[in-house]
All heavy atoms as a GROMACS GRO file, in nm:
protein
  554
    1MET      N    1  12.583   4.668   9.477
    1MET     CA    2  12.483   4.728   9.565
    1MET      C    3  12.448   4.868   9.514
    1MET      O    4  12.536   4.944   9.476
    1MET     CB    5  12.537   4.742   9.706
    1MET     CG    6  12.542   4.617   9.788
    1MET     SD    7  12.600   4.653   9.954
    1MET     CE    8  12.453   4.619  10.043
    2SER      N    9  12.321   4.898   9.523
    2SER     CA   10  12.278   5.032   9.484
    2SER      C   11  12.299   5.128   9.602
    2SER      O   12  12.327   5.087   9.715
    2SER     CB   13  12.132   5.030   9.444
    2SER     OG   14  12.051   5.005   9.557
    3ASN      N   15  12.284   5.256   9.575
    3ASN     CA   16  12.300   5.355   9.680
    3ASN      C   17  12.194   5.339   9.788
    3ASN      O   18  12.221   5.359   9.907
    3ASN     CB   19  12.292   5.496   9.620
    3ASN     CG   20  12.416   5.532   9.542
    3ASN    OD1   21  12.523   5.475   9.565
    3ASN    ND2   22  12.402   5.624   9.450
    4ALA      N   23  12.074   5.301   9.749
    4ALA     CA   24  11.968   5.280   9.847
    4ALA      C   25  12.000   5.162   9.938
    4ALA      O   26  11.977   5.169  10.060
    4ALA     CB   27  11.835   5.256   9.777
    5GLN      N   28  12.056   5.055   9.883
    5GLN     CA   29  12.092   4.940   9.965
    5GLN      C   30  12.203   4.974  10.063
    5GLN      O   31  12.201   4.930  10.178
    5GLN     CB   32  12.133   4.823   9.876
    5GLN     CG   33  12.018   4.760   9.801
    5GLN     CD   34  12.065   4.655   9.703
    5GLN    OE1   35  12.174   4.666   9.646
    5GLN    NE2   36  11.982   4.553   9.683
    6VAL      N   37  12.300   5.052  10.018
    6VAL     CA   38  12.407   5.095  10.108
    6VAL      C   39  12.350   5.178  10.222
    6VAL      O   40  12.388   5.162  10.338
    6VAL     CB   41  12.515   5.174  10.030
    6VAL    CG1   42  12.614   5.238  10.124
    6VAL    CG2   43  12.586   5.084   9.930
    7THR      N   44  12.257   5.266  10.189
    7THR     CA   45  12.193   5.348  10.292
    7THR      C   46  12.119   5.261  10.392
    7THR      O   47  12.128   5.283  10.514
    7THR     CB   48  12.096   5.448  10.227
    7THR    OG1   49  12.168   5.529  10.134
    7THR    CG2   50  12.029   5.535  10.331
    8TYR      N   51  12.046   5.160  10.346
    8TYR     CA   52  11.974   5.071  10.436
    8TYR      C   53  12.069   4.993  10.525
    8TYR      O   54  12.042   4.974  10.645
    8TYR     CB   55  11.886   4.975  10.357
    8TYR     CG   56  11.772   5.042  10.285
    8TYR    CD1   57  11.728   4.994  10.163
    8TYR    CD2   58  11.707   5.152  10.338
    8TYR    CE1   59  11.624   5.055  10.095
    8TYR    CE2   60  11.603   5.214  10.273
    8TYR     CZ   61  11.562   5.165  10.150
    8TYR     OH   62  11.458   5.226  10.086
    9VAL      N   63  12.181   4.948  10.472
    9VAL     CA   64  12.279   4.874  10.551
    9VAL      C   65  12.339   4.964  10.659
    9VAL      O   66  12.353   4.924  10.775
    9VAL     CB   67  12.388   4.813  10.461
    9VAL    CG1   68  12.504   4.761  10.544
    9VAL    CG2   69  12.330   4.704  10.374
   10VAL      N   70  12.373   5.088  10.622
   10VAL     CA   71  12.431   5.180  10.719
   10VAL      C   72  12.330   5.215  10.828
   10VAL      O   73  12.365   5.216  10.947
   10VAL     CB   74  12.482   5.307  10.647
   10VAL    CG1   75  12.518   5.416  10.746
   10VAL    CG2   76  12.601   5.274  10.560
   11VAL      N   77  12.206   5.242  10.791
   11VAL     CA   78  12.102   5.273  10.890
   11VAL      C   79  12.078   5.154  10.981
   11VAL      O   80  12.065   5.169  11.103
   11VAL     CB   81  11.972   5.318  10.820
   11VAL    CG1   82  11.855   5.324  10.917
   11VAL    CG2   83  11.992   5.453  10.754
   12GLY      N   84  12.073   5.035  10.926
   12GLY     CA   85  12.054   4.915  11.008
   12GLY      C   86  12.169   4.892  11.104
   12GLY      O   87  12.148   4.860  11.222
   13ALA      N   88  12.292   4.909  11.056
   13ALA     CA   89  12.409   4.891  11.142
   13ALA      C   90  12.411   4.995  11.253
   13ALA      O   91  12.443   4.963  11.369
   13ALA     CB   92  12.536   4.900  11.058
   14CYS      N   93  12.375   5.119  11.222
   14CYS     CA   94  12.370   5.223  11.325
   14CYS      C   95  12.260   5.194  11.426
   14CYS      O   96  12.278   5.219  11.546
   14CYS     CB   97  12.349   5.359  11.260
   14CYS     SG   98  12.493   5.419  11.172
   15GLY      N   99  12.148   5.142  11.381
   15GLY     CA  100  12.041   5.106  11.473
   15GLY      C  101  12.081   4.995  11.569
   15GLY      O  102  12.054   5.002  11.689
   16VAL      N  103  12.148   4.894  11.516
   16VAL     CA  104  12.195   4.783  11.600
   16VAL      C  105  12.300   4.834  11.699
   16VAL      O  106  12.298   4.797  11.818
   16VAL     CB  107  12.250   4.668  11.513
   16VAL    CG1  108  12.324   4.566  11.597
   16VAL    CG2  109  12.138   4.603  11.436
   17LEU      N  110  12.390   4.918  11.654
   17LEU     CA  111  12.492   4.974  11.742
   17LEU      C  112  12.430   5.061  11.851
   17LEU      O  113  12.471   5.054  11.968
   17LEU     CB  114  12.592   5.056  11.660
   17LEU     CG  115  12.708   5.116  11.736
   17LEU    CD1  116  12.796   5.005  11.794
   17LEU    CD2  117  12.790   5.205  11.646
   18ALA      N  118  12.331   5.141  11.816
   18ALA     CA  119  12.264   5.224  11.916
   18ALA      C  120  12.189   5.139  12.018
   18ALA      O  121  12.191   5.168  12.138
   18ALA     CB  122  12.168   5.321  11.848
   19LEU      N  123  12.122   5.034  11.973
   19LEU     CA  124  12.053   4.944  12.065
   19LEU      C  125  12.151   4.874  12.158
   19LEU      O  126  12.126   4.863  12.279
   19LEU     CB  127  11.970   4.841  11.987
   19LEU     CG  128  11.892   4.741  12.071
   19LEU    CD1  129  11.786   4.813  12.154
   19LEU    CD2  130  11.828   4.637  11.983
   20ALA      N  131  12.264   4.830  12.105
   20ALA     CA  132  12.365   4.765  12.188
   20ALA      C  133  12.422   4.863  12.291
   20ALA      O  134  12.444   4.827  12.408
   20ALA     CB  135  12.476   4.709  12.100
   21ALA      N  136  12.446   4.987  12.249
   21ALA     CA  137  12.496   5.088  12.343
   21ALA      C  138  12.394   5.115  12.453
   21ALA      O  139  12.431   5.129  12.570
   21ALA     CB  140  12.529   5.216  12.268
   22TYR      N  141  12.266   5.122  12.419
   22TYR     CA  142  12.162   5.142  12.519
   22TYR      C  143  12.162   5.027  12.620
   22TYR      O  144  12.158   5.050  12.741
   22TYR     CB  145  12.026   5.155  12.453
   22TYR     CG  146  11.911   5.140  12.549
   22TYR    CD1  147  11.882   5.238  12.642
   22TYR    CD2  148  11.832   5.025  12.548
   22TYR    CE1  149  11.778   5.223  12.731
   22TYR    CE2  150  11.728   5.010  12.637
   22TYR     CZ  151  11.701   5.110  12.729
   22TYR     OH  152  11.597   5.093  12.818
   23VAL      N  153  12.168   4.907  12.570
   23VAL     CA  154  12.163   4.791  12.659
   23VAL      C  155  12.285   4.787  12.749
   23VAL      O  156  12.274   4.770  12.871
   23VAL     CB  157  12.148   4.660  12.578
   23VAL    CG1  158  12.170   4.539  12.666
   23VAL    CG2  159  12.012   4.654  12.512
   24VAL      N  160  12.403   4.805  12.691
   24VAL     CA  161  12.527   4.790  12.769
   24VAL      C  162  12.549   4.909  12.863
   24VAL      O  163  12.592   4.891  12.978
   24VAL     CB  164  12.647   4.773  12.674
   24VAL    CG1  165  12.778   4.780  12.748
   24VAL    CG2  166  12.636   4.641  12.599
   25LEU      N  167  12.522   5.030  12.816
   25LEU     CA  168  12.557   5.148  12.895
   25LEU      C  169  12.445   5.199  12.986
   25LEU      O  170  12.474   5.267  13.084
   25LEU     CB  171  12.600   5.262  12.801
   25LEU     CG  172  12.724   5.234  12.718
   25LEU    CD1  173  12.749   5.347  12.620
   25LEU    CD2  174  12.845   5.212  12.807
   26LEU      N  175  12.320   5.167  12.957
   26LEU     CA  176  12.210   5.217  13.038
   26LEU      C  177  12.130   5.107  13.106
   26LEU      O  178  12.105   5.112  13.226
   26LEU     CB  179  12.115   5.302  12.953
   26LEU     CG  180  12.170   5.435  12.906
   26LEU    CD1  181  12.073   5.500  12.808
   26LEU    CD2  182  12.196   5.526  13.022
   27LEU      N  183  12.087   5.008  13.029
   27LEU     CA  184  11.994   4.909  13.084
   27LEU      C  185  12.062   4.813  13.182
   27LEU      O  186  12.007   4.787  13.289
   27LEU     CB  187  11.929   4.831  12.969
   27LEU     CG  188  11.814   4.740  13.006
   27LEU    CD1  189  11.703   4.820  13.072
   27LEU    CD2  190  11.763   4.668  12.884
   28VAL      N  191  12.179   4.763  13.148
   28VAL     CA  192  12.247   4.667  13.237
   28VAL      C  193  12.284   4.732  13.371
   28VAL      O  194  12.257   4.673  13.476
   28VAL     CB  195  12.369   4.604  13.166
   28VAL    CG1  196  12.453   4.525  13.264
   28VAL    CG2  197  12.323   4.516  13.052
   29PRO      N  198  12.345   4.852  13.374
   29PRO     CA  199  12.371   4.912  13.505
   29PRO      C  200  12.244   4.943  13.585
   29PRO      O  201  12.243   4.926  13.707
   29PRO     CB  202  12.445   5.042  13.471
   29PRO     CG  203  12.505   5.018  13.339
   29PRO     CD  204  12.409   4.929  13.267
   30ALA      N  205  12.139   4.985  13.518
   30ALA     CA  206  12.013   5.012  13.589
   30ALA      C  207  11.956   4.882  13.645
   30ALA      O  208  11.905   4.880  13.757
   30ALA     CB  209  11.913   5.078  13.495
   31TRP      N  210  11.966   4.774  13.570
   31TRP     CA  211  11.910   4.645  13.614
   31TRP      C  212  11.989   4.587  13.731
   31TRP      O  213  11.931   4.534  13.825
   31TRP     CB  214  11.909   4.548  13.496
   31TRP     CG  215  11.844   4.418  13.528
   31TRP    CD1  216  11.906   4.303  13.567
   31TRP    CD2  217  11.705   4.388  13.525
   31TRP    NE1  218  11.815   4.204  13.588
   31TRP    CE2  219  11.690   4.253  13.563
   31TRP    CE3  220  11.592   4.461  13.494
   31TRP    CZ2  221  11.566   4.192  13.569
   31TRP    CZ3  222  11.469   4.400  13.501
   31TRP    CH2  223  11.457   4.267  13.538
   32THR      N  224  12.121   4.598  13.726
   32THR     CA  225  12.204   4.536  13.830
   32THR      C  226  12.217   4.622  13.955
   32THR      O  227  12.274   4.576  14.054
   32THR     CB  228  12.344   4.504  13.775
   32THR    OG1  229  12.404   4.625  13.728
   32THR    CG2  230  12.337   4.403  13.664
   33SER      N  231  12.165   4.743  13.954
   33SER     CA  232  12.178   4.830  14.071
   33SER      C  233  12.080   4.794  14.182
   33SER      O  234  12.097   4.840  14.295
   33SER     CB  235  12.155   4.976  14.030
   33SER     OG  236  12.257   5.019  13.946
   34TYR      N  237  11.980   4.717  14.152
   34TYR     CA  238  11.875   4.687  14.249
   34TYR      C  239  11.861   4.536  14.266
   34TYR      O  240  11.897   4.458  14.180
   34TYR     CB  241  11.742   4.748  14.205
   34TYR     CG  242  11.748   4.898  14.198
   34TYR    CD1  243  11.767   4.964  14.077
   34TYR    CD2  244  11.736   4.975  14.313
   34TYR    CE1  245  11.774   5.101  14.070
   34TYR    CE2  246  11.743   5.113  14.308
   34TYR     CZ  247  11.762   5.175  14.186
   34TYR     OH  248  11.770   5.312  14.181
   35GLY      N  249  11.804   4.497  14.381
   35GLY     CA  250  11.792   4.356  14.413
   35GLY      C  251  11.654   4.298  14.387
   35GLY      O  252  11.642   4.182  14.347
   36ARG      N  253  11.551   4.376  14.411
   36ARG     CA  254  11.416   4.325  14.393
   36ARG      C  255  11.372   4.340  14.248
   36ARG      O  256  11.412   4.433  14.179
   36ARG     CB  257  11.319   4.402  14.483
   36ARG     CG  258  11.350   4.380  14.629
   36ARG     CD  259  11.244   4.446  14.716
   36ARG     NE  260  11.275   4.422  14.854
   36ARG     CZ  261  11.283   4.516  14.946
   36ARG    NH1  262  11.261   4.642  14.913
   36ARG    NH2  263  11.311   4.486  15.070
   37VAL      N  264  11.287   4.250  14.206
   37VAL     CA  265  11.245   4.248  14.066
   37VAL      C  266  11.167   4.374  14.030
   37VAL      O  267  11.190   4.434  13.924
   37VAL     CB  268  11.162   4.122  14.035
   37VAL    CG1  269  11.107   4.127  13.894
   37VAL    CG2  270  11.245   3.998  14.056
   38TRP      N  271  11.078   4.419  14.118
   38TRP     CA  272  10.998   4.537  14.084
   38TRP      C  273  11.086   4.662  14.077
   38TRP      O  274  11.060   4.753  13.998
   38TRP     CB  275  10.883   4.555  14.182
   38TRP     CG  276  10.922   4.591  14.322
   38TRP    CD1  277  10.950   4.505  14.424
   38TRP    CD2  278  10.939   4.723  14.375
   38TRP    NE1  279  10.983   4.575  14.538
   38TRP    CE2  280  10.977   4.709  14.510
   38TRP    CE3  281  10.926   4.850  14.322
   38TRP    CZ2  282  11.003   4.818  14.592
   38TRP    CZ3  283  10.951   4.959  14.403
   38TRP    CH2  284  10.989   4.943  14.537
   39GLU      N  285  11.193   4.668  14.160
   39GLU     CA  286  11.286   4.781  14.151
   39GLU      C  287  11.364   4.777  14.020
   39GLU      O  288  11.388   4.880  13.958
   39GLU     CB  289  11.383   4.777  14.269
   39GLU     CG  290  11.319   4.806  14.403
   39GLU     CD  291  11.414   4.787  14.519
   39GLU    OE1  292  11.514   4.714  14.503
   39GLU    OE2  293  11.390   4.846  14.625
   40ARG      N  294  11.403   4.656  13.981
   40ARG     CA  295  11.476   4.641  13.855
   40ARG      C  296  11.389   4.680  13.736
   40ARG      O  297  11.435   4.747  13.643
   40ARG     CB  298  11.523   4.497  13.839
   40ARG     CG  299  11.635   4.462  13.932
   40ARG     CD  300  11.678   4.319  13.912
   40ARG     NE  301  11.798   4.291  13.990
   40ARG     CZ  302  11.868   4.182  13.980
   40ARG    NH1  303  11.832   4.086  13.896
   40ARG    NH2  304  11.976   4.166  14.052
   41LEU      N  305  11.263   4.638  13.739
   41LEU     CA  306  11.172   4.675  13.630
   41LEU      C  307  11.148   4.826  13.627
   41LEU      O  308  11.140   4.885  13.519
   41LEU     CB  309  11.040   4.600  13.645
   41LEU     CG  310  11.047   4.449  13.621
   41LEU    CD1  311  10.913   4.384  13.654
   41LEU    CD2  312  11.087   4.420  13.479
   42GLY      N  313  11.137   4.886  13.743
   42GLY     CA  314  11.120   5.031  13.749
   42GLY      C  315  11.242   5.104  13.694
   42GLY      O  316  11.229   5.202  13.619
   43ALA      N  317  11.361   5.059  13.732
   43ALA     CA  318  11.483   5.122  13.680
   43ALA      C  319  11.496   5.102  13.530
   43ALA      O  320  11.538   5.194  13.458
   43ALA     CB  321  11.604   5.063  13.753
   44ALA      N  322  11.459   4.985  13.481
   44ALA     CA  323  11.464   4.960  13.337
   44ALA      C  324  11.364   5.050  13.264
   44ALA      O  325  11.395   5.104  13.158
   44ALA     CB  326  11.435   4.813  13.308
   45PHE      N  327  11.245   5.066  13.322
   45PHE     CA  328  11.146   5.154  13.260
   45PHE      C  329  11.193   5.299  13.260
   45PHE      O  330  11.178   5.370  13.160
   45PHE     CB  331  11.012   5.141  13.334
   45PHE     CG  332  10.906   5.232  13.281
   45PHE    CD1  333  10.844   5.205  13.160
   45PHE    CD2  334  10.868   5.346  13.351
   45PHE    CE1  335  10.746   5.288  13.109
   45PHE    CE2  336  10.771   5.430  13.301
   45PHE     CZ  337  10.710   5.401  13.180
   46LEU      N  338  11.253   5.344  13.369
   46LEU     CA  339  11.300   5.481  13.375
   46LEU      C  340  11.422   5.505  13.286
   46LEU      O  341  11.446   5.618  13.244
   46LEU     CB  342  11.332   5.519  13.519
   46LEU     CG  343  11.210   5.534  13.610
   46LEU    CD1  344  11.253   5.561  13.754
   46LEU    CD2  345  11.119   5.644  13.560
   47SER      N  346  11.495   5.399  13.255
   47SER     CA  347  11.607   5.417  13.162
   47SER      C  348  11.556   5.448  13.021
   47SER      O  349  11.630   5.505  12.940
   47SER     CB  350  11.697   5.292  13.160
   47SER     OG  351  11.632   5.185  13.096
   48LEU      N  352  11.432   5.413  12.992
   48LEU     CA  353  11.372   5.452  12.864
   48LEU      C  354  11.359   5.603  12.854
   48LEU      O  355  11.370   5.660  12.745
   48LEU     CB  356  11.236   5.386  12.846
   48LEU     CG  357  11.238   5.235  12.827
   48LEU    CD1  358  11.095   5.182  12.826
   48LEU    CD2  359  11.310   5.198  12.701
   49TYR      N  360  11.338   5.672  12.967
   49TYR     CA  361  11.333   5.817  12.968
   49TYR      C  362  11.467   5.874  12.922
   49TYR      O  363  11.471   5.971  12.845
   49TYR     CB  364  11.299   5.867  13.108
   49TYR     CG  365  11.303   6.017  13.122
   49TYR    CD1  366  11.200   6.095  13.073
   49TYR    CD2  367  11.411   6.080  13.183
   49TYR    CE1  368  11.202   6.232  13.085
   49TYR    CE2  369  11.414   6.217  13.196
   49TYR     CZ  370  11.311   6.293  13.147
   49TYR     OH  371  11.314   6.428  13.158
   50VAL      N  372  11.575   5.816  12.969
   50VAL     CA  373  11.708   5.861  12.928
   50VAL      C  374  11.727   5.836  12.778
   50VAL      O  375  11.780   5.921  12.706
   50VAL     CB  376  11.817   5.790  13.011
   50VAL    CG1  377  11.956   5.828  12.964
   50VAL    CG2  378  11.800   5.821  13.158
   51LEU      N  379  11.683   5.721  12.730
   51LEU     CA  380  11.694   5.690  12.588
   51LEU      C  381  11.616   5.790  12.504
   51LEU      O  382  11.667   5.842  12.404
   51LEU     CB  383  11.643   5.548  12.561
   51LEU     CG  384  11.642   5.503  12.414
   51LEU    CD1  385  11.784   5.496  12.360
   51LEU    CD2  386  11.571   5.371  12.401
   52VAL      N  387  11.494   5.822  12.546
   52VAL     CA  388  11.413   5.919  12.472
   52VAL      C  389  11.478   6.057  12.475
   52VAL      O  390  11.475   6.130  12.375
   52VAL     CB  391  11.269   5.921  12.528
   52VAL    CG1  392  11.189   6.037  12.472
   52VAL    CG2  393  11.200   5.790  12.499
   53SER      N  394  11.540   6.093  12.585
   53SER     CA  395  11.608   6.221  12.594
   53SER      C  396  11.725   6.227  12.497
   53SER      O  397  11.747   6.330  12.431
   53SER     CB  398  11.658   6.245  12.736
   53SER     OG  399  11.552   6.249  12.826
   54PHE      N  400  11.803   6.120  12.488
   54PHE     CA  401  11.916   6.116  12.394
   54PHE      C  402  11.866   6.123  12.250
   54PHE      O  403  11.925   6.192  12.167
   54PHE     CB  404  11.999   5.991  12.414
   54PHE     CG  405  12.093   5.998  12.532
   54PHE    CD1  406  12.114   5.886  12.611
   54PHE    CD2  407  12.160   6.114  12.563
   54PHE    CE1  408  12.201   5.892  12.718
   54PHE    CE2  409  12.247   6.120  12.671
   54PHE     CZ  410  12.267   6.010  12.749
   55VAL      N  411  11.760   6.052  12.220
   55VAL     CA  412  11.705   6.055  12.084
   55VAL      C  413  11.654   6.196  12.052
   55VAL      O  414  11.678   6.249  11.943
   55VAL     CB  415  11.592   5.950  12.068
   55VAL    CG1  416  11.515   5.971  11.940
   55VAL    CG2  417  11.652   5.811  12.072
   56GLY      N  418  11.587   6.258  12.147
   56GLY     CA  419  11.538   6.395  12.126
   56GLY      C  420  11.651   6.494  12.104
   56GLY      O  421  11.641   6.583  12.018
   57ALA      N  422  11.759   6.480  12.179
   57ALA     CA  423  11.874   6.568  12.159
   57ALA      C  424  11.936   6.546  12.022
   57ALA      O  425  11.976   6.643  11.955
   57ALA     CB  426  11.978   6.545  12.268
   58GLY      N  427  11.943   6.422  11.977
   58GLY     CA  428  11.996   6.394  11.844
   58GLY      C  429  11.909   6.449  11.734
   58GLY      O  430  11.959   6.504  11.635
   59VAL      N  431  11.778   6.436  11.750
   59VAL     CA  432  11.686   6.490  11.650
   59VAL      C  433  11.696   6.642  11.647
   59VAL      O  434  11.698   6.703  11.539
   59VAL     CB  435  11.541   6.444  11.679
   59VAL    CG1  436  11.440   6.522  11.599
   59VAL    CG2  437  11.528   6.295  11.651
   60ALA      N  438  11.704   6.705  11.763
   60ALA     CA  439  11.716   6.851  11.768
   60ALA      C  440  11.846   6.897  11.703
   60ALA      O  441  11.847   6.997  11.629
   60ALA     CB  442  11.709   6.899  11.913
   61ALA      N  443  11.955   6.827  11.728
   61ALA     CA  444  12.082   6.864  11.665
   61ALA      C  445  12.075   6.846  11.514
   61ALA      O  446  12.123   6.931  11.438
   61ALA     CB  447  12.195   6.778  11.723
   62GLY      N  448  12.014   6.737  11.469
   62GLY     CA  449  12.000   6.714  11.326
   62GLY      C  450  11.913   6.818  11.259
   62GLY      O  451  11.945   6.867  11.150
   63LEU      N  452  11.803   6.855  11.323
   63LEU     CA  453  11.717   6.959  11.268
   63LEU      C  454  11.788   7.094  11.266
   63LEU      O  455  11.769   7.173  11.174
   63LEU     CB  456  11.587   6.968  11.347
   63LEU     CG  457  11.489   6.853  11.326
   63LEU    CD1  458  11.371   6.868  11.422
   63LEU    CD2  459  11.442   6.848  11.183
   64GLY      N  460  11.870   7.119  11.369
   64GLY     CA  461  11.946   7.244  11.371
   64GLY      C  462  12.046   7.252  11.257
   64GLY      O  463  12.060   7.356  11.192
   65VAL      N  464  12.113   7.141  11.229
   65VAL     CA  465  12.206   7.138  11.117
   65VAL      C  466  12.131   7.155  10.986
   65VAL      O  467  12.174   7.231  10.898
   65VAL     CB  468  12.288   7.007  11.118
   65VAL    CG1  469  12.364   6.989  10.988
   65VAL    CG2  470  12.383   7.005  11.236
   66ALA      N  471  12.018   7.088  10.970
   66ALA     CA  472  11.941   7.100  10.846
   66ALA      C  473  11.888   7.242  10.829
   66ALA      O  474  11.888   7.296  10.717
   66ALA     CB  475  11.826   7.000  10.847
   67TRP      N  476  11.844   7.304  10.937
   67TRP     CA  477  11.788   7.439  10.927
   67TRP      C  478  11.894   7.542  10.890
   67TRP      O  479  11.871   7.632  10.811
   67TRP     CB  480  11.724   7.475  11.060
   67TRP     CG  481  11.656   7.609  11.060
   67TRP    CD1  482  11.708   7.728  11.103
   67TRP    CD2  483  11.526   7.638  11.010
   67TRP    NE1  484  11.619   7.827  11.086
   67TRP    CE2  485  11.504   7.776  11.029
   67TRP    CE3  486  11.425   7.560  10.954
   67TRP    CZ2  487  11.386   7.838  10.992
   67TRP    CZ3  488  11.307   7.624  10.919
   67TRP    CH2  489  11.289   7.760  10.937
   68PHE      N  490  12.014   7.529  10.948
   68PHE     CA  491  12.120   7.627  10.925
   68PHE      C  492  12.223   7.581  10.823
   68PHE      O  493  12.333   7.635  10.818
   68PHE     CB  494  12.190   7.660  11.058
   68PHE     CG  495  12.102   7.732  11.156
   68PHE    CD1  496  12.057   7.668  11.269
   68PHE    CD2  497  12.064   7.863  11.132
   68PHE    CE1  498  11.976   7.734  11.360
   68PHE    CE2  499  11.982   7.929  11.223
   68PHE     CZ  500  11.937   7.866  11.336
   69TRP      N  501  12.191   7.481  10.743
   69TRP     CA  502  12.288   7.424  10.649
   69TRP      C  503  12.341   7.527  10.550
   69TRP      O  504  12.460   7.528  10.519
   69TRP     CB  505  12.229   7.305  10.575
   69TRP     CG  506  12.330   7.239  10.486
   69TRP    CD1  507  12.333   7.239  10.352
   69TRP    CD2  508  12.442   7.163  10.530
   69TRP    NE1  509  12.441   7.167  10.308
   69TRP    CE2  510  12.510   7.120  10.415
   69TRP    CE3  511  12.493   7.126  10.656
   69TRP    CZ2  512  12.624   7.044  10.420
   69TRP    CZ3  513  12.608   7.050  10.660
   69TRP    CH2  514  12.672   7.009  10.545
   70ASP      N  515  12.256   7.616  10.502
   70ASP     CA  516  12.302   7.716  10.406
   70ASP      C  517  12.400   7.813  10.471
   70ASP      O  518  12.492   7.861  10.405
   70ASP     CB  519  12.184   7.790  10.345
   70ASP     CG  520  12.095   7.857  10.448
   70ASP    OD1  521  12.102   7.818  10.566
   70ASP    OD2  522  12.019   7.949  10.410
   71ARG      N  523  12.385   7.843  10.597
   71ARG     CA  524  12.479   7.931  10.667
   71ARG      C  525  12.609   7.858  10.703
   71ARG      O  526  12.714   7.919  10.711
   71ARG     CB  527  12.416   7.984  10.794
   71ARG     CG  528  12.296   8.073  10.765
   71ARG     CD  529  12.235   8.124  10.892
   71ARG     NE  530  12.106   8.185  10.861
   71ARG     CZ  531  12.012   8.205  10.949
   71ARG    NH1  532  12.031   8.168  11.074
   71ARG    NH2  533  11.899   8.260  10.913
   72ILE      N  534  12.599   7.727  10.727
   72ILE     CA  535  12.717   7.649  10.764
   72ILE      C  536  12.809   7.634  10.645
   72ILE      O  537  12.932   7.644  10.656
   72ILE     CB  538  12.676   7.511  10.818
   72ILE    CG1  539  12.601   7.527  10.950
   72ILE    CG2  540  12.795   7.420  10.835
   72ILE    CD1  541  12.536   7.399  11.000
   73THR      N  542  12.754   7.609  10.527
   73THR     CA  543  12.836   7.581  10.409
   73THR      C  544  12.890   7.708  10.344
   73THR      O  545  12.984   7.700  10.266
   73THR     CB  546  12.754   7.505  10.304
   73THR    OG1  547  12.637   7.578  10.269
   73THR    CG2  548  12.716   7.368  10.358
   74SER      N  549  12.835   7.824  10.375
   74SER     CA  550  12.885   7.945  10.307
   74SER      C  551  12.991   8.015  10.390
   74SER      O  552  13.027   7.985  10.496
   74SER     CB  553  12.771   8.041  10.281
   74SER     OG  554  12.707   8.080  10.400
   0.00000   0.00000   0.00000
């Protein structure tokens, strides 16, 4: 395997793991908390807000590390 293929496998595995974590930790509890279908759909839709917030926090942390990398390593 080349380095690029290893990178693709790692990114794919992390994506699948993140999707599974979202489903198990956010979507399933939101779905099972309500009885009516429209309430369940609303809770599932609002759980996307939580997902976007987590992704945004991760992107901000990654950009912070990239921006201050020269100060971190010295």
